C-alpha positions in Angstrom: -16.9 -43.3 -7.8 -16.0 -39.8 -9.1 -13.3 -38.1 -6.9 -13.1 -34.4 -6.3 -10.0 -34.1 -8.4 -11.7 -35.8 -11.4 -14.3 -33.0 -11.5 -11.5 -30.7 -12.9 -10.9 -32.8 -16.0 -13.3 -30.8 -18.1 -11.4 -27.6 -17.3 -7.7 -28.7 -17.3 -7.7 -32.0 -19.2 -6.9 -35.6 -18.4 -3.2 -35.3 -18.9 -2.9 -32.8 -16.0 -4.8 -35.1 -13.7 -2.6 -38.1 -14.6 0.5 -36.0 -13.8 -0.9 -35.1 -10.4 -1.6 -38.8 -9.6 1.9 -39.7 -10.6 3.2 -37.2 -8.1 0.8 -38.5 -5.5 2.1 -42.0 -6.0 5.7 -40.8 -5.3 4.6 -39.0 -2.1 2.1 -41.6 -0.8 2.1 -41.7 3.0 4.2 -38.5 3.4 3.0 -36.6 6.5 2.5 -32.9 5.8 1.2 -30.2 8.2 0.2 -26.7 7.1 -0.1 -24.0 9.8 -1.5 -20.5 9.4 -3.4 -18.1 11.6 -7.0 -18.2 10.5 -9.5 -20.6 8.9 -11.6 -17.9 7.3 -11.0 -14.6 5.6 -8.2 -13.9 3.1 -6.5 -15.9 0.3 -4.3 -18.1 2.5 -7.3 -19.8 4.2 -9.0 -20.2 0.9 -6.0 -21.9 -0.6 -5.5 -24.3 2.3 -9.2 -25.1 2.3 -8.9 -26.8 -1.1 -5.2 -27.8 -1.1 -5.3 -29.9 2.0 -8.1 -32.3 0.9 -6.7 -32.6 -2.6 -3.3 -33.6 -1.1 -5.1 -36.2 1.0 -6.9 -37.5 -2.1 -3.6 -38.0 -3.8 -2.3 -40.1 -0.9 -0.4 -37.5 1.1 -1.2 -37.5 4.9 -1.9 -33.8 5.0 -3.5 -31.7 7.7 -4.2 -28.0 8.3 -3.8 -26.4 11.7 -4.4 -22.9 12.9 -2.7 -21.1 15.7 -4.7 -19.2 18.3 -4.0 -15.9 20.0 -5.6 -13.0 21.9 -6.4 -9.7 20.3 -3.1 -8.2 21.4 -1.2 -11.0 19.6 -3.0 -10.3 16.3 -2.5 -6.5 16.7 1.2 -7.2 16.9 1.3 -9.7 14.0 -0.7 -7.2 11.9 2.0 -4.6 12.7 4.6 -7.2 11.6 2.6 -7.8 8.4 2.5 -4.1 7.7 6.2 -3.7 8.5 7.2 -6.5 6.1 5.3 -4.7 3.4 7.4 -1.6 4.0 5.3 0.4 6.4 7.1 2.0 9.3 5.7 0.4 12.5 6.7 0.5 16.1 7.1 -3.0 17.7 8.7 -3.1 21.1 10.7 -5.8 22.7 7.7 -6.5 24.9 5.6 -7.0 21.8 8.0 -9.5 20.3 7.9 -11.3 23.6 4.1 -11.6 23.4 4.6 -12.9 19.8 7.0 -15.5 21.0 5.0 -16.5 24.1 1.8 -17.0 22.0 3.7 -19.3 19.6 4.9 -21.3 22.6 1.4 -21.6 24.0 0.3 -23.1 20.6 3.2 -25.5 20.5 1.9 -27.5 23.4 -1.2 -28.4 21.3 0.6 -28.8 18.0 3.8 -30.5 19.1 2.9 -34.1 18.3 1.9 -33.3 14.7 4.8 -31.0 14.1 7.5 -33.3 15.5 6.3 -36.3 13.5 5.7 -34.6 10.2 7.9 -35.2 7.2 7.1 -31.7 5.9 5.8 -28.6 7.8 4.6 -25.6 5.8 4.4 -22.4 8.0 2.3 -19.7 6.3 3.3 -16.1 6.9 4.9 -14.5 10.1 2.2 -15.3 12.7 3.3 -18.9 13.4 6.9 -18.6 12.1 8.4 -18.7 15.6 7.2 -22.3 16.1 10.3 -23.6 14.4 12.6 -22.2 17.1 10.5 -23.9 19.7 10.1 -27.3 18.1 13.6 -28.6 18.8 12.7 -32.3 18.4 11.4 -32.0 14.8 12.2 -34.8 12.4 11.1 -33.4 9.1 11.8 -30.4 6.8 10.2 -27.0 7.6 9.3 -24.6 4.8 8.2 -20.9 5.4 5.7 -19.6 2.9 5.5 -15.8 2.7 2.3 -14.8 1.0 2.9 -11.0 1.1 5.2 -8.5 -0.7 8.4 -8.3 1.4 10.5 -6.9 -1.4 11.3 -3.7 0.6 10.5 -4.5 4.3 10.8 -2.0 7.1 14.3 -3.0 8.3 13.7 -3.2 12.0 10.9 -5.7 11.5 12.9 -7.9 9.0 15.9 -7.7 11.3 13.8 -9.5 14.0 12.1 -11.9 11.7 15.0 -12.9 9.5 16.8 -14.9 12.2 13.7 -17.0 12.5 13.1 -17.5 8.8 16.7 -18.3 7.9 16.5 -21.4 10.1 13.9 -23.0 7.8 15.0 -25.6 5.3 13.4 -23.6 2.4 11.1 -20.7 1.7 8.4 -20.0 -0.8 7.4 -16.6 -2.3 4.8 -15.6 -4.9 7.3 -13.7 -7.1 11.1 -13.6 -7.5 11.1 -9.9 -6.5 9.8 -10.8 -3.0 12.7 -13.2 -2.3 15.2 -12.1 0.3 18.9 -13.2 0.8 18.5 -16.3 2.9 20.8 -19.3 3.4 18.5 -21.9 2.0 16.6 -22.8 -1.2 13.8 -20.4 -2.3 10.9 -21.4 -4.5 8.7 -19.2 -6.5 5.0 -20.4 -6.5 2.2 -18.0 -7.4 -1.2 -18.7 -5.8 -4.3 -19.9 -7.6 -8.1 -20.2 -7.4 -10.4 -23.2 -7.3 -12.6 -22.8 -10.4 -15.3 -25.1 -8.9 -15.6 -23.5 -5.5 -18.6 -21.5 -4.5 -16.8 -18.3 -5.3 -15.9 -19.3 -8.9 -18.4 -21.9 -10.2 -20.8 -21.0 -12.9 -24.0 -19.3 -11.7 -27.4 -19.3 -13.4 -28.9 -16.0 -14.5 -31.5 -16.4 -11.7 -28.8 -16.7 -9.0 -27.0 -13.6 -10.3 -30.3 -11.6 -10.5 -31.2 -12.6 -7.0 -28.0 -10.9 -5.7 -28.5 -7.9 -7.9 -32.0 -7.5 -6.5 -30.9 -8.0 -2.9 -28.5 -5.1 -3.0 -30.5 -2.8 -5.3 -28.1 -2.7 -8.2 -29.4 -1.1 -11.5 -28.9 -3.6 -14.4 -29.1 -0.7 -16.9 -25.9 1.1 -15.7 -22.2 0.1 -15.6 -21.1 -1.5 -12.3 -17.6 -1.2 -10.9 -16.7 -3.9 -8.3 -13.8 -4.3 -5.9 -13.8 -7.3 -3.6 -11.2 -7.4 -0.8 -10.7 -7.2 2.9 -11.1 -3.8 4.3 -7.3 -3.2 4.5 -5.5 0.1 3.9 -3.2 -1.6 1.4 -6.2 -2.4 -0.8 -6.9 1.4 -1.0 -10.7 1.3 -0.9 -10.8 5.0 -0.2 -8.8 5.6 -3.4 -11.3 3.5 -5.3 -14.1 5.8 -4.0 -12.0 8.8 -5.3 -11.7 7.2 -8.7 -15.4 6.5 -8.8 -16.2 10.1 -8.1 -14.1 11.3 -11.0 -15.8 8.8 -13.4 -19.2 9.7 -12.0 -18.8 13.2 -13.4 -19.1 11.8 -17.0 -20.9 8.5 -16.6 -23.7 7.2 -14.4 -21.8 4.3 -12.8 -22.4 2.3 -9.7 -19.7 1.1 -7.3 -19.6 -1.9 -5.0 -16.9 -2.3 -2.4 -17.5 -5.7 -0.8 -15.5 -7.7 1.6 -15.1 -8.9 5.1 -12.6 -9.2 7.9 -10.4 -12.0 9.2 -9.8 -13.1 12.7 -6.1 -12.3 12.4 -6.7 -8.7 11.1 -7.7 -6.2 13.8 -7.5 -3.1 11.6 -10.5 -3.9 9.4 -13.1 -2.0 11.5 -11.1 1.3 11.3 -10.6 0.9 7.5 -14.3 0.2 7.1 -15.2 3.3 9.0 -12.9 5.4 6.7 -14.6 3.9 3.7 -18.1 4.7 5.0 -17.0 8.2 5.6 -15.6 8.5 2.1 -18.8 7.1 0.6 -21.1 9.5 2.5 -24.7 9.3 1.5 -24.1 8.5 -2.2 -26.8 5.9 -3.0 -24.7 4.5 -5.9 -21.8 3.5 -3.6 -22.6 0.1 -2.0 -20.3 -0.8 0.9 -21.0 -4.4 1.8 -19.5 -6.1 4.9 -20.0 -9.7 4.0 -19.6 -12.8 6.3 -16.8 -15.2 5.4 -19.2 -17.7 3.7 -20.7 -15.2 1.2 -19.1 -17.1 -1.7 -22.1 -17.0 -4.0 -22.6 -13.4 -3.4 -19.0 -12.5 -4.3 -19.3 -14.7 -7.3 -22.4 -13.0 -8.5 -21.1 -9.5 -7.9 -18.0 -10.3 -10.0 -20.1 -11.8 -12.8 -22.4 -8.8 -13.0 -19.5 -6.3 -12.9 -18.7 -4.3 -16.0 -15.1 -3.8 -14.7 -13.3 -5.4 -11.7 -11.0 -3.1 -9.6 -8.2 -4.1 -7.3 -6.4 -0.8 -6.7 -3.9 -2.1 -4.1 -0.9 -0.2 -3.1 0.8 -3.4 -1.9 -0.2 -6.9 -2.9 1.4 -10.3 -2.4 -0.8 -11.6 -5.2 -4.5 -10.7 -5.0 -6.8 -13.7 -5.6 -9.7 -11.4 -6.3 -7.9 -10.3 -9.5 -7.7 -13.9 -10.7 -11.4 -14.5 -9.7 -12.5 -11.5 -11.7 -10.4 -12.5 -14.7 -11.9 -16.1 -14.5 -15.3 -14.5 -14.9 -14.1 -12.9 -18.2 -13.8 -9.4 -16.8 -11.0 -6.8 -17.5 -9.3 -5.8 -14.2 -7.9 -2.4 -13.4 -5.3 -3.1 -10.7 -2.6 -1.4 -8.8 0.8 -1.6 -10.5 2.3 -3.5 -7.5 3.4 -7.0 -6.4 1.5 -10.0 -7.6 -1.1 -8.0 -9.5 1.6 -7.5 -12.2 1.7 -11.3 -12.7 -2.0 -11.3 -13.6 -2.8 -8.0 -15.2 -1.0 -7.8 -18.5 -1.2 -4.1 -19.3 -3.6 -3.5 -22.3 -4.2 -7.2 -22.6 -6.1 -8.5 -19.5 -6.7 -5.1 -18.0 -4.7 -2.0 -17.0 -2.1 -1.3 -14.3 -2.5 2.0 -12.5 -0.8 3.9 -9.7 -3.3 6.6 -8.7 -7.1 7.2 -8.4 -6.7 9.5 -11.4 -5.1 6.7 -13.4 -7.8 4.3 -12.4 -10.5 6.8 -13.4 -8.9 7.4 -16.8 -8.8 3.7 -17.6 -12.4 3.1 -16.4 -13.6 5.9 -18.7 -11.7 4.4 -21.6 -13.3 1.0 -21.1 -16.8 2.4 -20.7 -16.4 4.0 -24.1 -14.9 0.8 -25.7 -17.1 -2.2 -25.2 -15.0 -4.1 -27.7 -12.0 -3.7 -25.4 -14.0 -5.0 -22.4 -15.0 -8.1 -24.4 -11.5 -8.7 -25.8 -9.7 -8.2 -22.5 -12.2 -10.3 -20.6 -11.8 -13.3 -23.0 -8.0 -13.0 -22.9 -8.1 -12.8 -19.1 -10.1 -16.0 -18.6 -7.7 -18.0 -20.8 -4.7 -16.5 -19.0 -6.1 -17.8 -15.7 -6.8 -21.2 -17.2 -3.2 -21.5 -18.3 -1.5 -20.0 -15.2 -3.6 -19.6 -12.1 -5.8 -22.6 -11.4 -5.4 -24.9 -8.5 -4.0 -27.9 -10.5 -0.9 -25.9 -11.5 -0.5 -24.7 -7.9 -0.9 -28.2 -6.5 1.6 -29.7 -9.0 4.2 -27.1 -8.0 3.7 -27.9 -4.3 4.1 -31.6 -4.9 7.2 -30.9 -7.0 8.6 -28.8 -4.2 7.9 -31.5 -1.7 9.8 -34.1 -3.7 12.7 -31.7 -4.2 12.9 -30.8 -0.5 12.6 -34.4 0.7 15.5 -35.4 -1.6 17.7 -32.6 -0.3 18.3 -31.1 -3.7 19.9 -27.7 -3.2 19.2 -24.6 -5.3 19.1 -20.9 -5.0 15.8 -19.7 -6.4 13.8 -22.3 -8.3 10.7 -21.7 -10.5 8.7 -24.9 -10.1 
């Protein structure tokens, strides 16, 4: 019987899989619980969707749980999220009480799993308060921050830090994001699943079907940005860059993405994007349902250039996805995008719409650079940002934590 993990051998090699199984043998029977705030929408849910079953296949007793909350709770946690990324937000003591109470309501349902787990991974700020409430916990608790908190809005971090510092360890995507905390900190960049619906190879017919569905012209260059409609992704800035390029080249632009149940700001951002796009028939703003994996895959494969002009970014899985399809990426010179876009090698880093427009124009006039950067980008992903590397680092971290090995900041 072919296991799911065995399907990756042709991409990463047999040695990598043997190493994972060796880790699995050492961790067999360990009870692990992941907790986040949504099952669909955004990179965290995508990662947990593949990571949990692969941990189980390796012998770890892993599960994935999601906390629930009303719209007000998610408005507050979105403000916390924005504050951690440096945006000045107003969160009252009453708001923090709603945050704490919602975590307490979830604890009643999750308590048996959390108390008995050997390891609990709490993802991002939404469920972080669970630790304070679960006073009969037996295992180690690790907080995984997926966003850029290198320069947080101090009033928000002042309230969250006393929660996070109680954890046994924390994980960040980059060393620059780590904060002074009294426990071990691990640096683990995210990754993609190359065999998922969003990243698997597509036939020409599948790609053409999507092109036809959205009325895209195969004879003209296509610019594509895939992301949630979030202000930090700067979709309005992408429209501005497109308009500058449009003055000298007949390009098309696709801005495609969806929302997430834990992000209440998406509708307002989408409205701003629609207003910026106006009636331009070559700007395609697509609000996609969460299961539109093949559509996203096809759009990235038919793109001439992938954009991710974020102004803040914990990592940006859509950058990795585009690179895996052999495309150069023009990304914001921020956060985790810097780990992926090696300037002039796998794409370009930019800070403004004008900078993005300049690099787009350059690439459109240098097909050899598009081809070279695209090929380099795909191999860079193969070496650094596939799920097998990510899984190995989590398993290593689990072994280290369970053995009580102390460190400051550890690259695993």
